[in-house]
C-alpha positions as CSV (number, residue, x, y, z in Angstrom):
1,M,2.9,-15.0,-24.2
2,N,6.6,-15.9,-23.8
3,I,8.1,-13.1,-21.9
4,S,7.0,-10.2,-19.6
5,V,9.7,-7.6,-19.0
6,V,9.0,-5.7,-15.8
7,I,10.9,-2.4,-15.5
8,P,10.6,-0.2,-12.4
9,L,11.9,3.4,-12.9
10,L,12.3,6.8,-11.4
11,N,13.3,9.8,-13.4
12,E,14.8,7.9,-16.4
13,Q,13.4,9.8,-19.4
14,E,16.6,9.9,-21.3
15,S,17.1,6.2,-21.4
16,L,13.6,4.8,-22.0
17,T,13.3,5.1,-25.8
18,E,16.7,3.5,-26.3
19,L,15.9,0.8,-23.8
20,H,12.6,0.0,-25.5
21,E,14.2,-0.2,-29.0
22,W,16.9,-2.5,-27.7
23,I,14.5,-4.8,-26.0
24,A,12.1,-4.9,-29.0
25,K,15.1,-5.7,-31.3
26,V,16.1,-8.6,-29.1
27,M,12.5,-9.9,-28.9
28,L,11.9,-9.7,-32.6
29,S,15.2,-11.3,-33.5
30,N,14.3,-14.3,-31.3
31,Q,10.6,-14.4,-32.3
32,F,9.3,-14.0,-28.7
33,S,5.8,-12.8,-28.0
34,Y,6.2,-10.3,-25.2
35,E,5.1,-7.3,-23.2
36,I,7.1,-4.5,-21.6
37,I,5.6,-3.2,-18.4
38,F,7.1,0.1,-17.3
39,I,6.3,1.1,-13.7
40,D,6.8,4.8,-13.1
41,D,7.5,5.1,-9.4
42,G,6.6,8.8,-9.0
43,S,8.9,10.3,-11.5
44,T,9.1,14.1,-11.5
45,D,10.6,14.3,-15.1
46,D,8.9,13.4,-18.4
47,S,9.3,9.7,-17.9
48,W,5.5,9.1,-18.1
49,K,5.1,11.1,-21.2
50,V,7.8,9.0,-22.9
51,I,6.0,5.8,-21.8
52,Q,2.8,7.1,-23.2
53,Q,4.5,7.9,-26.6
54,L,6.0,4.4,-26.6
55,S,2.7,2.7,-25.9
56,Q,1.1,4.5,-28.8
57,I,3.7,3.2,-31.3
58,D,4.1,-0.2,-29.8
59,H,1.1,-2.0,-28.2
60,N,3.5,-4.4,-26.4
61,V,4.4,-1.5,-24.1
62,K,2.3,-1.1,-21.0
63,G,2.6,1.3,-18.2
64,I,1.7,1.8,-14.6
65,R,2.1,5.2,-12.9
66,F,2.2,5.6,-9.2
67,L,0.7,8.6,-7.5
68,R,4.0,9.2,-5.8
69,N,7.3,7.5,-5.1
70,F,6.5,4.2,-3.1
71,G,9.8,2.4,-3.7
72,K,11.2,-0.3,-6.0
73,S,9.6,-3.2,-4.1
74,Q,6.1,-1.8,-4.5
75,A,6.8,-1.1,-8.2
76,L,7.9,-4.7,-8.8
77,H,4.8,-6.0,-6.9
78,A,2.6,-4.0,-9.2
79,G,4.3,-5.2,-12.3
80,F,4.2,-8.9,-11.1
81,E,0.5,-8.6,-10.5
82,K,0.0,-7.5,-14.2
83,A,2.6,-9.8,-15.8
84,Q,1.2,-12.5,-18.1
85,G,4.3,-14.0,-19.8
86,D,5.5,-17.6,-19.1
87,V,8.8,-16.1,-18.0
88,V,9.1,-12.7,-16.2
89,I,12.3,-10.7,-16.7
90,T,13.1,-7.8,-14.4
91,M,15.6,-5.2,-15.3
92,D,16.5,-1.6,-14.4
93,A,15.8,1.3,-16.7
94,D,19.2,2.9,-16.6
95,L,20.7,0.8,-19.5
96,Q,23.2,-0.8,-17.1
97,D,21.3,-4.1,-17.6
98,N,21.9,-5.6,-21.1
99,P,18.7,-6.9,-22.9
100,E,20.9,-9.2,-24.9
101,E,20.9,-11.5,-21.8
102,I,17.2,-12.1,-22.1
103,P,17.2,-15.0,-24.5
104,E,19.6,-17.1,-22.4
105,L,17.7,-16.3,-19.2
106,Y,14.5,-17.3,-20.9
107,R,16.1,-20.7,-22.0
108,M,17.4,-21.3,-18.5
109,I,13.8,-21.0,-17.1
110,T,12.1,-23.0,-19.9
111,N,14.7,-25.6,-20.8
112,Q,16.7,-26.1,-17.6
113,H,13.6,-25.6,-15.5
114,Y,14.9,-23.1,-13.0
115,D,12.3,-21.3,-10.8
116,L,14.5,-18.2,-10.7
117,V,17.7,-17.1,-12.3
118,S,19.6,-14.2,-10.9
119,G,22.1,-12.1,-12.8
120,W,25.7,-11.8,-11.5
121,K,27.5,-8.6,-12.5
122,K,30.9,-10.1,-12.0
123,K,32.7,-7.2,-13.6
124,R,31.2,-3.9,-12.5
125,Y,31.7,-0.3,-13.7
126,D,30.7,1.3,-10.4
127,S,32.7,3.1,-7.8
128,V,34.9,0.6,-5.9
129,I,34.6,2.4,-2.5
130,S,31.0,3.5,-2.5
131,K,29.4,0.5,-4.3
132,N,31.7,-2.5,-5.1
133,L,33.2,-3.2,-1.6
134,P,29.9,-2.5,0.3
135,S,28.1,-4.8,-2.2
136,K,30.6,-7.6,-1.6
137,L,30.2,-7.4,2.1
138,F,26.4,-7.2,1.8
139,N,26.2,-10.2,-0.5
140,W,28.5,-12.3,1.8
141,A,26.2,-11.5,4.8
142,A,23.1,-12.3,2.8
143,R,24.5,-15.7,1.7
144,Q,25.4,-16.6,5.3
145,T,22.1,-15.5,6.8
146,S,19.7,-16.8,4.1
147,G,21.4,-20.0,2.9
148,V,20.9,-18.9,-0.7
149,K,24.2,-19.1,-2.5
150,L,24.1,-16.2,-4.9
151,N,27.0,-13.9,-5.6
152,D,24.9,-10.8,-6.4
153,F,21.6,-10.3,-4.6
154,N,21.4,-6.6,-5.8
155,C,21.4,-7.3,-9.5
156,G,18.2,-6.1,-11.0
157,L,18.4,-8.4,-14.0
158,K,16.5,-11.6,-13.0
159,A,14.3,-14.2,-14.7
160,Y,11.4,-15.9,-13.0
161,N,8.9,-18.6,-13.8
162,L,5.5,-16.9,-13.8
163,D,4.4,-19.1,-10.8
164,V,7.1,-17.6,-8.7
165,V,6.1,-13.9,-9.1
166,K,2.4,-14.8,-8.5
167,N,3.2,-16.5,-5.2
168,I,5.6,-14.2,-3.5
169,D,4.9,-10.9,-1.7
170,V,7.4,-8.2,-2.4
171,N,7.0,-5.3,0.1
172,G,8.9,-2.7,2.1
173,E,12.4,-2.8,0.5
174,M,12.6,-6.6,0.1
175,H,13.3,-6.4,-3.7
176,R,17.0,-7.3,-2.8
177,Y,15.9,-10.6,-1.3
178,I,13.4,-11.9,-3.8
179,P,15.5,-15.1,-4.2
180,V,15.2,-15.6,-0.4
181,L,11.4,-14.9,-0.6
182,A,11.1,-17.5,-3.4
183,K,13.1,-20.1,-1.5
184,N,10.9,-19.5,1.6
185,A,7.8,-20.0,-0.6
186,G,9.1,-23.4,-1.8
187,F,10.8,-22.4,-5.1
188,S,14.3,-23.8,-4.4
189,N,15.6,-24.4,-7.9
190,I,17.5,-21.1,-8.0
191,G,20.3,-20.5,-10.5
192,E,22.7,-17.7,-11.4
193,K,24.2,-16.4,-14.7
194,V,27.0,-14.0,-15.2
195,V,25.7,-11.0,-17.0
196,L,27.2,-7.9,-18.6
197,H,27.3,-4.7,-16.6
198,Q,27.4,-1.4,-18.4
199,A,28.3,2.0,-17.1
200,R,25.4,4.4,-16.6
201,K,24.8,6.4,-19.8
202,Y,22.3,9.0,-18.6
203,G,21.5,10.7,-15.3
204,T,22.7,9.7,-11.8
205,T,22.1,6.7,-9.6
206,K,19.1,6.9,-7.3
207,F,20.7,4.8,-4.6
208,G,23.3,6.0,-2.1
209,M,25.3,4.3,0.7
210,N,22.2,4.3,2.9
211,R,20.8,1.4,0.8
212,F,23.4,-0.9,2.3
213,I,22.4,0.1,5.8
214,H,18.8,-0.5,4.9
215,G,19.8,-3.7,3.2
216,F,21.4,-5.1,6.4
217,L,18.4,-4.2,8.4
218,D,16.1,-5.8,5.9
219,L,18.3,-8.9,6.0
220,L,17.6,-9.2,9.8
221,T,13.9,-8.7,9.1
222,I,13.7,-11.3,6.4
223,W,15.7,-13.8,8.6
224,F,13.2,-13.3,11.4
225,L,10.2,-13.4,9.1
226,S,11.4,-16.6,7.3
227,R,11.6,-18.4,10.6
228,F,9.0,-16.9,12.9
229,A,6.5,-14.9,10.8
230,R,3.8,-17.5,11.3
231,R,4.8,-18.4,14.8
232,P,6.2,-15.5,16.8
233,M,5.4,-17.2,20.0
234,H,8.0,-19.8,19.2
235,L,10.8,-17.2,19.4
236,F,9.5,-14.9,22.1
237,G,8.0,-17.7,24.2
238,A,11.4,-19.5,24.1
239,L,13.2,-16.4,25.2
240,G,10.6,-15.8,27.9
241,V,11.0,-19.4,29.2
242,I,14.8,-19.0,29.4
243,M,14.5,-15.7,31.3
244,L,11.9,-17.1,33.7
245,I,13.9,-20.2,34.4
246,I,16.9,-18.0,35.3
247,G,14.8,-15.8,37.5
248,L,13.1,-18.7,39.2
249,G,16.5,-20.4,39.7
250,F,17.9,-17.4,41.5
251,T,14.6,-17.0,43.5
252,L,14.8,-20.6,44.6
253,Y,18.5,-20.2,45.6
254,L,17.7,-17.1,47.7
255,G,14.8,-18.8,49.4
256,I,16.7,-21.9,50.4
257,D,19.8,-19.9,51.5
258,K,17.7,-17.6,53.7
259,V,15.4,-20.2,55.3
260,F,17.8,-23.1,55.7
261,L,21.5,-22.2,55.1
262,N,22.0,-18.7,56.4
263,P,18.9,-17.4,58.2
264,G,20.9,-14.6,60.0
265,G,22.6,-13.3,56.8
266,R,21.9,-10.2,54.8
267,L,18.4,-9.2,53.8
268,I,17.4,-10.7,50.5
269,T,16.8,-7.2,49.1
270,D,20.5,-6.4,49.8
271,R,21.8,-9.1,47.7
272,P,22.5,-8.7,43.9
273,Q,20.9,-12.1,43.1
274,F,17.5,-10.6,44.1
275,Y,17.7,-8.0,41.5
276,I,18.9,-10.4,38.8
277,A,16.0,-12.7,39.7
278,L,13.5,-9.7,39.5
279,S,14.9,-8.4,36.3
280,T,14.9,-11.7,34.4
281,M,11.4,-12.6,35.5
282,V,10.1,-9.2,34.4
283,I,11.9,-9.5,31.0
284,G,10.6,-13.0,30.6
285,T,7.1,-11.9,31.2
286,Q,7.5,-9.1,28.6
287,F,8.8,-11.7,26.0
288,F,5.7,-13.7,26.6
289,I,3.5,-10.7,26.2
290,A,5.3,-9.8,22.9
291,G,4.7,-13.3,21.6
292,F,1.0,-13.2,22.5
293,L,0.6,-9.8,20.8
294,G,2.4,-11.1,17.8
295,E,0.0,-14.1,17.5
296,I,-3.0,-11.8,18.0
297,I,-1.8,-9.3,15.3
298,L,-1.1,-12.2,12.9
299,R,-4.6,-13.5,13.2
300,T,-6.4,-10.2,13.0
301,K,-4.4,-8.2,10.5
302,E,-6.0,-7.0,7.3
303,D,-3.9,-6.4,4.1
304,K,-3.8,-2.8,3.0
305,K,-2.7,-1.2,-0.3
306,R,0.9,-0.4,-0.2
307,Y,0.8,1.9,-3.2
308,L,-1.6,4.0,-5.2
309,I,-1.8,3.8,-9.0
310,N,-2.5,7.1,-10.8
311,D,-2.8,5.8,-14.4
312,E,-2.4,2.7,-16.5
313,L,-1.7,2.1,-20.2
314,N,-2.7,-0.8,-22.4
315,F,-4.1,-3.1,-19.7
């Protein structure tokens, strides 16, 4: 199979039929063998009914229905597990991503041998204040922190070599950082393509300003995980050593000063250096404990299901 199109969605019943027809037209005109995997992330409208109808008239359409809303990252993870195409395309269901981009994205993966190609919505039709400016700031911070030089981490239109999606773990709200996850897994040949962005035709956006706040927090998380997920003691142990050295230094200074230099001076407990030494040694010990606990958790953790599937179609 040439292409798997993975489409997470939430309450997009108006756009699904049109999106399916558009994708099918592109696939047939380019003679691609394909599958379209819709992941219904707990929709409360008739999205699942529409997907069922589409699967009956087109056996290339497949569906996964979550028991409730678990989030876009979990939806992508479920789609990636089921995908079989040599190239996996992700896109949103709101018709803002253009299926006409699929053939070129496919060729960039197969002919130019990219591991991942991310779309760049250079010209956007969103609100400047609520989306464009925060998005630019977010993307700048992501580039500086991750080292992945992409202009648009948030773009849902991306193409992957099948090996990439089978070897990365998308969880929490890390869908924004899939290129970073891919790079950390060893897939470093990451490209970017300017893609058309279209104004939303139906419904309203499911994301507010809080997604940027969550995005920055996730950015800190992925920075930490990329460097210390397998060795938490390296971070917490180093911080603990620094604090203990500071504490022991002040303790040594106080001891030498009291015994040899100024025996008749103030009591040690009346001096601020005593409390600095005490605080830093306690904090250093806590850092060591945090590092040990992190190592223990890492070695004993069990993977748990992050989402529950209520129904599947054509798998």
